[in-house]
N, C-alpha and C positions, 0 to 999 in steps of 0.2 A: 533655538537651543532646546535640547531634550530636557524635560522637567521632572519625569518620574524617576527620581533617584532615591536610594535608601534613606529612611528617615534620619539615621545617625549623621547623615551629610546632606541635610535638607536645604542648606543655603550655600551660596558661593564662598562665603567667608570660611565656613567649616571645611569645604572641599579644598580650598586653597591652603588652609592650614595643614591638612593631611598631606598634600603634595609637598609642601615645604619640609614637613617632618619625614617624608618618604615612609608614611605609615602603611605597613603591609596589611593592617586590619581593614583598610579601606579598599583593598584590591577586590574586585568583583562587585563593588557598589557603584563605581563610576569609572570613567576614563577621562583624560583631558587632552584636548587638541591644541596644538601650537600653530597659530596662524602664519607665522613667518616661515615655518618649515613644512607645513602641510602634513605632519605626522601626529599620531595620537599615542599616548602612553598610559600605563597603569599608574596609580598614585605612588607606588613604592619604587618606580623606575629610577635607576641610578644615573640617568641622563642629566646633563647640566640643567639647572633650573631656568626656565624662560622668564621673561618679564611678565608681570601679572596682566598687563593690558593686552598681551598677545595670547592669552589662554581662554578657552571656553570649555565647558564641561558637558559630558554626555552620559546617559544612563548605561550605555553598553557600547561595545566595539562596533556592533552593527549600526547603531545610531550615528557614531562618528564616521563610519564609512559612507553612510547615506548622505552625510553633509559634505563629503568630498575628501575626507582625510584618509591617509593610508597608515597601516600599522608600522610602528618602528620595528627595526630588526629584532629587538628583544621581545617586543609585544607579539610579533608574528611567531617567534619560536615558542613563546609561552602558550599561544593559542593552539599551535600544533600539538604541544605536549598535553594541553588540557583536552583537546579533541581525542587524542589517543587514550588518555586516562578514562574519559567518559565512555568511549567505545568498549574499553576493557570491562568497566563496571557493568554496562548493560549486557555484554556478552556473558558475564558471570551470572547476572540475574536470569538470563535466558536458560543457562545450564541449570540453575536452581529450579526454575519452573519445570524443566523437562525431567529432572531427577526426583521431583517430589511426588509422593503418592496422591496428595490432594494439592490443587493449585494454591501456592502461598498467598497470604493476604497482601494487599498493597502496602500496608504498614510494615509488614515483615520484610518485604523486598526492599522498601525504602530504607529501613533500618540497617539492613546488610550493606547497602550502598552508601550509608552515611548521609542521606539526604532527607528532606522533608517529603511527605507523601505527595504533596502537590508538585514539588519540583521533580521528583523521581518520575511521576506519571508523565509530565511534559517531556522530560529528557528521553524516557523510554520510547514514547511515541515518535519523537523526532528521529531517533536512531533506527527504529525498526519499522516505522510506518503503521504500527498497531498499538493499541493499549495493552497493558500487561494481561488483562482479562481476555482480550481477543487473541493474543498470542497463545495463551494457555489453551484456549478452546481450539484454535487451529492446530496446535501441536497434538492435542489428544485425538482430534479427528483424524489427523494423518496417521498417528500410531494405531488407532483403531482400524483404519482401512488396511494398514499393513498386516495387522494381526489376523483380521478376517480373511485377507487375501492369501495367506499362507496355507489355509485349509487343513492344517494339522491339529490345531487346538480346537476345543469346543467353543461355542459362542460365549459361554460363561467364562472360560479361561481367557478368551480374547478381551472380554470386558475388563477383567481384572488386570490383564497385561497392559491395557491402555491407560491404566491409572484410576479406574473407578473402583472404589472400595465397597460398593454394593450394587446389586442389580437395580434396585429401585432408583438410585442416583443416576445410573446410566440411562434407564428407560425414560427418565424425566427429560433427558437432554438428547436422546437418540435421533429424534426427527431433525433437530437443528444440526447435528453432526453429520448425519448420513443422508437425510432426506427420505429415509425409509427405515424399517426395522433391520436389525443386524443380520438376522437369518436371510432376509430378502436381499440385502446387499451382497452377502457372500454368494447367494445363488443367482445373482444377476437380475434381481428385482422381480421375482415371480408374482408378488402381490402388489406390485407398484402399477398404478394406472397412469399412463401418459397419453394425453390427447395430442394429436398432431394434425397438421394439414400442410399440403404443398400448394404453393401459388407461383405466380410469375411476376417478375419485376424486370426493370431494364437491365439488371445484371444477370438475368437468367432465372433458373428455378430457385425457389427459396422454400425451405422447410422450417416451420415453427412448431416447437413441442413444449408442452407445459406439464410439469409434475404437480403434486399437491402443494408444493412450496412456491412455485412460480415458473417463469420461462426457463427451461433447462437446456434448450438447444435452439440456435438459429443457424441453419446451414445453407450455404450457397453452392451452386454447381450448374452444370449443363444438363445433367440427367436426373429427372425427378425420381426415377426408380432407384438410382444409386444413392440419393440422399436418404430414402427410406431405409435402404440396406445399412447405411452408415448409422442411422439411429438405432436400428436393431442390433448392430454390433456393440454400440455403447450400452444398451440395456437389453441383453439377449433374452431374458426371461420375463421382462415386464409385459404387462398387458397394454398393447398399443391400440388406441382407439381413434378412429378417424373423426376429425372434428365436425361438429354440427354447424348449423348456420350461425349460431352465436359465437362459436369458436372462430369461424371464418372472419368474423368482424375483428377479432383480435389480430388475426393474420393480416388483415387489411391495414390495421394500425401499425404493425411492424413494417409492412411494405411501404406505407406512407413515410415512416421514419427513414427507411433506406433511401427513398427518393428525395426526401427533404430533411436532412439530419438536424437542421436548425429547429425543427418542431419538437425535438426531444422525444424520449420514450419513457413515459410515466407508468411503467409496469413493474411488478415485483420480479426479481431475477433469482433463480435457484443457482447460486454460484458455489461450486465445490472445488476446492483445490488445496494445495499445501499452503502453509503460512507464507512462504516466499511468493508463490503464484498469486495469492490473494493480495499481497502488497503491490505486486506489479500491476495486477488488473485494476486495483484502486487508483494507482498512479495514471494508468491509461485513461480512466474515466474522467480524470481531472484535466486532460488535454482538450481544449475547446475545439469545436468544429472550425475548420479553416486553418488550424495550426498543426504543426508536426513537432516531434522530438526525436532525437537520435537514441539508439539503444544505450549509449553511454550516458546521455542526459537522464534517461529513465532510471538507470542504475544509480546515478548520483542522487536523484530525488528520493529514492527509498533508502539512502544511507549506505549503499554498498557499491561504490564506484568501480570496483574490480569485477563485478558480477555481470559483465556485458553479455557473455554467452548465455548465462542462465536466464537473463531477461529475454533474450531471443527465444529460448526454449519455452518460457512461460507464455510468450506471445503465440507460439506455435500450438500450445496446448489449449488455447482458448476455443471454446465451441459456441460462443455467443457472438456471432459475427455482428459487427457494427455497434451492438449494444455495449460491448467492451471493445473499444475502437483500436485494436492492434494495428489497423491499417494506417494509423497516424504516426507510427514509429518507422523511421527511415534510417539509412546509413548516415554516418557523420558528414559525408560529402553532400547529403541531400538526395542521393540516388535511391531508387526504390530497391528494396531487397525482397526476399521471399515472402509469400503470403499464403496462408493455408488454403484460401479459395482462389488463388491465381493472382499474379502480379497485375494483369490487365484490370481486374476488378478493383484492386487496390488503387491503381492509377485513376480509374473512373470515379471512385469514391472521393479521393482527394481533390480531383478537379471539380466535382460537384460541390464539395464543401467550400472550396476556394471561391467559387462563383457566388455562393450564397452567403459568404461571410460579410 
């Protein structure tokens, strides 16, 4: 039986008394399961009272479900309403973050939602896949890229348009947001140094590129020259530098990871995307080698079950092959769908991981 129950109902006698009184103040502190029916209810439920010997208590609905109980019809309806209410609160918090000149503090966001800071932080991350701070950072990075990409405003105007109230505050965070200075980003990375090398693996040619922040591209293909052109298209004005012997050792490490995914890849990654893409990519990194997930399952894991097509688009936007394992995402039927680097490579990667699992 689950024991971590709110202190006000720290023993079974107090919990049973709350059930007998149908005390609404106890709702959210625990639920009770009825052994003879296999259902669980909240303390204030209007259902007929069971016999005491047939009741056991749990700290949460999840704990009751783990013990084999199912929600009563009323409890299921209550949970659906609670989930909708929680989603609306977090959506409102996201809009508040996006509309604020400066990122609101955690305490301010929690106060608006009527929650404690600890509880709000946990609920926000469960709903969005990101902490409030990470969401604010990703949103500002996306808005800054959009402002810089328009080409109409000056860099200073773009900085203020993205929500920075001073140049100094922006430049303190610019490397984390863009991976380079704002003028360099707008111009295609003219002052950015990217080391790269092309090697061979059993999947064909592989290009590995590294910015100042970490690995920024792992590309697969049949034509090594085409991979270099693809890198140039991504960073048209960056200074591309052929890797030396030391860099080739890093490429060998990536190739080893491609050949044997169970080894892992303990290298810093330069991951840049929208807030939604980064949530998807984080969910992909949590799928272990030898396992797969459907696009719908990934959408559900990030708290947006209807965003199946957007999840597929985020997979297609990934330029870190294997390190962000979009090859582990399949159709609901288990069939393989499109893959940026070819379905046959996807099939080979999954087979290799299944054999090594």
